[in-house]
matplotlib code that plots the C-alpha trace (Angstrom):
import matplotlib.pyplot as plt

x = [100.4, 97.5, 95.4, 92.5, 94.2, 93.1, 95.9, 96.5, 98.6, 100.6, 101.3, 101.9, 105.0, 108.0, 105.9, 103.9, 105.0, 104.4, 102.0, 100.4, 98.1, 94.8, 96.6, 99.3, 102.2, 104.4, 104.6, 106.1, 106.5, 104.8, 107.0, 105.0, 104.3, 100.7, 99.0, 98.9, 95.7, 93.8, 90.7, 89.0, 88.9, 91.6, 90.7, 93.8, 94.2, 97.1, 97.4, 99.5, 102.5, 105.5, 105.7, 102.1, 98.9, 95.5, 94.0, 91.2, 90.9, 87.4, 87.1, 87.7, 91.1, 94.0, 95.7, 99.0, 101.3, 102.4]
y = [-134.1, -136.6, -135.8, -133.5, -131.8, -128.1, -125.6, -121.9, -119.6, -116.8, -116.3, -112.6, -110.4, -112.4, -115.5, -114.3, -117.3, -119.9, -122.8, -123.8, -126.4, -125.2, -125.0, -122.8, -125.3, -124.3, -127.2, -125.5, -122.5, -121.2, -120.8, -117.9, -114.4, -113.7, -110.4, -108.5, -106.7, -109.9, -109.9, -113.1, -116.5, -119.1, -122.7, -125.0, -128.7, -131.1, -133.6, -136.1, -135.2, -133.6, -130.7, -130.0, -128.5, -128.0, -124.5, -122.5, -118.8, -117.3, -113.6, -110.4, -109.7, -112.0, -114.1, -114.5, -111.6, -112.0]
z = [-31.8, -32.5, -35.5, -34.7, -31.7, -31.6, -32.0, -31.6, -33.7, -32.1, -28.4, -27.9, -28.2, -29.4, -30.0, -33.1, -35.1, -32.4, -32.6, -29.3, -27.8, -26.3, -22.9, -24.3, -24.6, -27.5, -30.0, -33.1, -35.3, -38.4, -41.5, -42.9, -41.7, -40.8, -41.4, -38.1, -39.3, -39.9, -37.8, -38.9, -37.2, -37.7, -37.0, -36.7, -36.0, -35.9, -38.8, -37.0, -39.1, -37.4, -39.8, -40.9, -39.6, -41.1, -40.9, -42.3, -42.1, -42.0, -42.2, -44.1, -45.6, -45.9, -43.1, -45.0, -46.0, -49.6]

ax = plt.figure().add_subplot(projection="3d")
ax.plot(x, y, z, "-o")
ax.set_aspect("equal")
plt.show()
């Protein structure tokens, strides 16, 4: 994906770890488990690298289960 391409995390049942383009094309998977109770906003963009994305989580609680 070109750097700066907006991305979505999660795509519904069975696709919780998917990474998708804005038009819902699956382009990868996350290598961490996100907190299903997270209610904040995740802003994700492609970095241009095949195995990395940039993301920021804004909201209460934690996005990543540890």
